Wavefront OBJ file of the C-alpha trace (Angstrom):
o trace
v -26.933 -3.250 8.692
v -24.014 -1.714 8.323
v -20.978 -4.235 6.479
v -17.475 -3.277 6.404
v -14.222 -5.150 6.064
v -12.125 -4.420 7.214
v -8.256 -5.229 5.818
v -4.569 -5.871 7.222
v -2.664 -5.223 4.252
v 1.038 -7.533 3.437
v 2.817 -9.019 0.675
v 2.325 -12.465 2.217
v -0.676 -12.041 4.464
v -3.263 -9.447 4.281
v -5.547 -10.314 7.178
v -9.428 -9.834 6.217
v -11.988 -9.417 8.935
v -15.512 -8.974 8.071
v -18.207 -7.046 10.528
v -21.743 -5.250 11.591
v -23.988 -4.429 13.769
v -27.326 -2.894 13.649
v -26.564 -0.447 15.798
v -26.185 3.124 14.177
v -22.915 3.778 16.787
v -21.084 0.469 16.070
v -21.887 -1.385 19.271
v -23.235 -5.181 19.558
v -21.158 -5.929 16.200
v -21.522 -9.271 15.192
v -18.432 -10.892 13.276
v -19.710 -12.405 9.635
v -16.464 -13.601 8.213
v -11.724 -13.377 8.887
v -9.315 -15.275 7.527
v -6.211 -14.712 5.712
v -4.665 -14.546 2.347
v -1.387 -16.748 2.397
v 1.074 -15.678 -0.738
v 3.666 -17.600 -0.969
v 7.427 -16.076 -0.497
v 9.080 -18.000 -3.403
v 6.938 -15.907 -5.393
v 8.090 -13.132 -7.292
v 6.088 -10.023 -7.165
v 4.274 -9.750 -9.951
v 2.123 -12.871 -9.153
v 1.651 -12.849 -5.703
v -0.209 -9.131 -6.407
v -1.987 -11.064 -9.109
v -3.092 -13.653 -6.635
v -3.554 -11.026 -3.775
v -6.384 -9.315 -6.282
v -7.590 -12.391 -7.687
v -8.165 -14.079 -3.974
v -9.915 -10.611 -2.170
v -11.634 -9.966 -5.178
v -13.589 -13.779 -4.700
v -13.537 -12.548 -0.827
v -15.298 -8.991 -1.825
v -17.935 -10.803 -3.881
v -18.643 -13.056 -1.738
v -18.974 -10.676 1.346
v -20.972 -7.764 0.326
v -18.945 -5.009 2.138
v -20.766 -1.835 1.927
v -17.537 -0.298 2.969
v -13.615 -1.598 2.731
v -11.720 0.476 5.301
v -7.734 -0.650 4.941
v -5.224 0.260 7.567
v -2.798 2.955 6.610
v 1.225 2.313 5.431
v 2.825 3.321 8.341
v 6.776 4.314 7.838
v 10.054 2.809 9.072
v 13.076 4.954 8.414
v 15.410 2.276 9.253
v 13.086 -0.335 7.339
v 12.186 1.447 4.430
v 12.286 -1.927 1.527
v 9.341 -3.513 3.654
v 7.214 -0.096 3.244
v 8.048 0.117 -0.679
v 6.693 -4.224 -1.606
v 3.379 -3.398 1.141
v 2.969 0.166 -0.284
v 2.720 -2.143 -3.671
v 0.179 -4.776 -2.063
v -2.239 -1.717 -0.774
v -2.389 -0.871 -4.239
v -3.539 -3.632 -4.857
v -6.701 -3.595 -2.163
v -7.113 0.285 -3.104
v -8.118 -1.336 -6.423
v -10.044 -4.295 -5.866
v -12.002 -1.688 -3.476
v -12.787 0.727 -6.144
v -13.117 -1.370 -8.702
v -16.012 -3.115 -6.721
v -16.945 0.428 -6.592
v -17.226 0.003 -2.263
v -16.500 3.706 -0.622
v -12.640 3.320 1.206
v -11.606 4.192 4.475
v -7.775 4.549 5.265
v -6.847 3.710 9.304
v -3.377 5.044 10.712
v -2.256 1.738 12.721
v -2.555 3.965 15.745
v -5.713 5.257 15.910
v -7.289 1.336 15.318
v -4.467 0.411 18.088
v -5.915 3.364 20.869
v -9.567 2.483 19.311
v -9.070 -0.990 20.369
v -7.112 -1.894 23.173
v -6.988 1.891 24.525
v -3.788 2.098 23.879
v -2.122 3.188 20.139
v 1.464 1.220 21.084
v -0.577 -1.567 21.841
v 1.099 -5.085 20.921
v -0.495 -7.631 18.465
v -1.081 -9.669 21.908
v -3.074 -6.991 22.792
v -4.893 -6.125 20.128
v -5.187 -10.465 19.633
v -7.045 -10.621 22.922
v -9.131 -7.253 22.659
v -10.337 -8.484 19.460
v -11.090 -12.194 21.485
v -13.133 -10.219 24.004
v -15.103 -8.617 21.649
v -16.877 -11.288 19.380
v -16.173 -13.841 21.994
v -13.990 -15.921 20.521
v -10.434 -17.057 20.921
v -7.361 -14.865 19.626
v -7.251 -15.010 15.971
v -4.345 -16.363 14.920
v -2.402 -14.778 13.011
v -2.540 -11.846 14.074
v -3.286 -10.094 10.927
v -6.520 -11.208 11.261
v -7.192 -9.251 14.738
v -5.991 -6.102 13.268
v -8.162 -6.867 9.999
v -11.046 -6.825 12.530
v -9.914 -4.155 14.332
v -9.818 -2.179 11.504
v -12.886 -2.935 10.174
v -14.765 -2.182 14.189
v -12.559 0.822 13.921
v -14.439 2.350 11.431
v -17.752 1.387 12.426
v -17.706 3.067 15.368
v -16.348 6.611 13.947
v -19.046 6.739 11.991
v -16.543 5.798 8.660
v -19.731 4.304 7.449
v -21.998 6.375 7.176
v -19.751 9.069 6.686
v -18.434 6.653 3.654
v -22.159 5.956 2.476
v -23.616 9.645 2.274
v -20.575 10.680 0.216
v -21.071 7.508 -1.813
v -24.453 8.286 -1.910
v -24.395 12.102 -2.643
v -22.211 11.304 -5.773
v -23.338 8.453 -6.944
v -21.565 4.959 -7.954
v -18.708 6.217 -10.598
l 1 2 3 4 5 6 7 8 9 10 11 12 13 14 15 16 17 18 19 20 21 22 23 24 25 26 27 28 29 30 31 32 33 34 35 36 37 38 39 40 41 42 43 44 45 46 47 48 49 50 51 52 53 54 55 56 57 58 59 60 61 62 63 64 65 66 67 68 69 70 71 72 73 74 75 76 77 78 79 80 81 82 83 84 85 86 87 88 89 90 91 92 93 94 95 96 97 98 99 100 101 102 103 104 105 106 107 108 109 110 111 112 113 114 115 116 117 118 119 120 121 122 123 124 125 126 127 128 129 130 131 132 133 134 135 136 137 138 139 140 141 142 143 144 145 146 147 148 149 150 151 152 153 154 155 156 157 158 159 160 161 162 163 164 165 166 167 168 169 170 171 172 173 174
């Protein structure tokens, strides 16, 4: 049963969502766990990054995903500073995934939104509603949780899990 941990990176809130499916195409997914890693705004960035690494390492250890899927960076030319800080958080996430030995899949935000809602420019509320309908739950709050679950679902349904694990098996787990 493929198990995917989806991560919505953030320097203050990082959403995570773990799903699995007995169906190879990723239909009828089961929600394993979901939540958010909250980091304190008053902490210096290095301290937030260290806490993010420690918390995420524990989540990966507990959930034992076969694949980790991460939302790729979205850049906005008018706001470069948040993207730079987000890049630091993504770096920590990529490091934790690599340390765990899990194959990594990176997905563009628009692709995740389109796969989840049918619309590549979906708003946060639309993503929350789509994820809620998928799992028969209340809309996840904060929205970072819904985004992380959507990342995991997208990876599961795109065959990214099979590709990533096949690539890992072909070259060993180094």
